[in-house]
N, C-alpha and C positions, 0 to 999 in steps of 0.2 A: 503493500499500499504505499503511496506517495503522501507524504506529508507536506503541508503548505509551508515551505520554507521560505524565508526572505533572501532574495538573492541581492547582493550589493554590487554595485560597478566597482571596478578596479581603479577608475579614476573618473572624475567630472571635470566639467570646463569652469575654470575660475574666473572671477570678475574681470580680469585683463584678457581673457581669452586663452590663458596657458592652461596645461592639464594638471589638475590637482590630485594628489594621492595621499592616502594616510601619512607617507613619509615626508611629504613635501607641505603638510600642514603645518601651522605655528607650532612650536614645541609645546608640551602639556605645562611647562613652567613659565609660559610667557606672564609678563606682568605689565609690559608697556604696549598697550593696545593700540597701533595705528590704524587708520582707515583700511589699509589693504589687508591687514591681518583679519580685522573684523568681517571684512567682506569675503574673504576666503572661507572663514568659518561658516558664514550664512550658505555661501554657495555649496560648501560640502552637506550641509544638512539639506539644502533645497534638491540636490541632486542624489540625495539617498547614501552617500558615503558614510556618513555618521547620524545617529538619532538626535533629538533635541537633548535626551536624558544623557547620551553619551558625551556629547559637548559640555554640558554643564558640569558633569563629573570630571571630566578629562582638564578644563580649563578652570573649574572653580567657580563657574557663573551661577547667578540665579536663574530661574525661568524668566523672570521679569526682564532682567538686563539682556538677555539673548532676544527675548521678544520685542524689546525695544529696537535691537540692532536691525531685525528682521523688519519691523515697521518703517524705520528710517530708510532703509533700502528700497522698500516698496514705494514710499512716498517722494523721496528725493534723490534717489540713487546713492553712489558712494559718497558724494559730498554730503549727504544727510548725517553719515558717520562721524563728522568731524565734531569734535567737543565743542570747540568754539563756536560753532555755528548751529548748535542744536536748537536754540530758543529762536533764532530766525527761520529756521526751517518749521518749526512747529507753529509760529505766528501764520507763517505763509499757509500751511497747510489748513489752518483753522480759517483763515480768510477764503480758502478756495471752496471749502465746505459750505460757506453761507451763501454761495451765489451759484 
């Protein structure tokens, strides 16, 4: 009997068009989260390379923090992940929702 197994891809396409594998993802001990690293982790989850739970455990993130990264990319792309611009993009998104 064949069981329903989850098959993971060996690689996914990263935010800059490069192939991402488990080995090329940011290291588990990453403490400085630049835009590219955040986007790579979100791309890994979206592509099925890792689950949200695995990402949170591997990188010590909260579910809310990771969900915020996903929302930022969905709304504003990679520039939305810049910490210095979070409020700007949040305000822009709220204005767009009103109209």
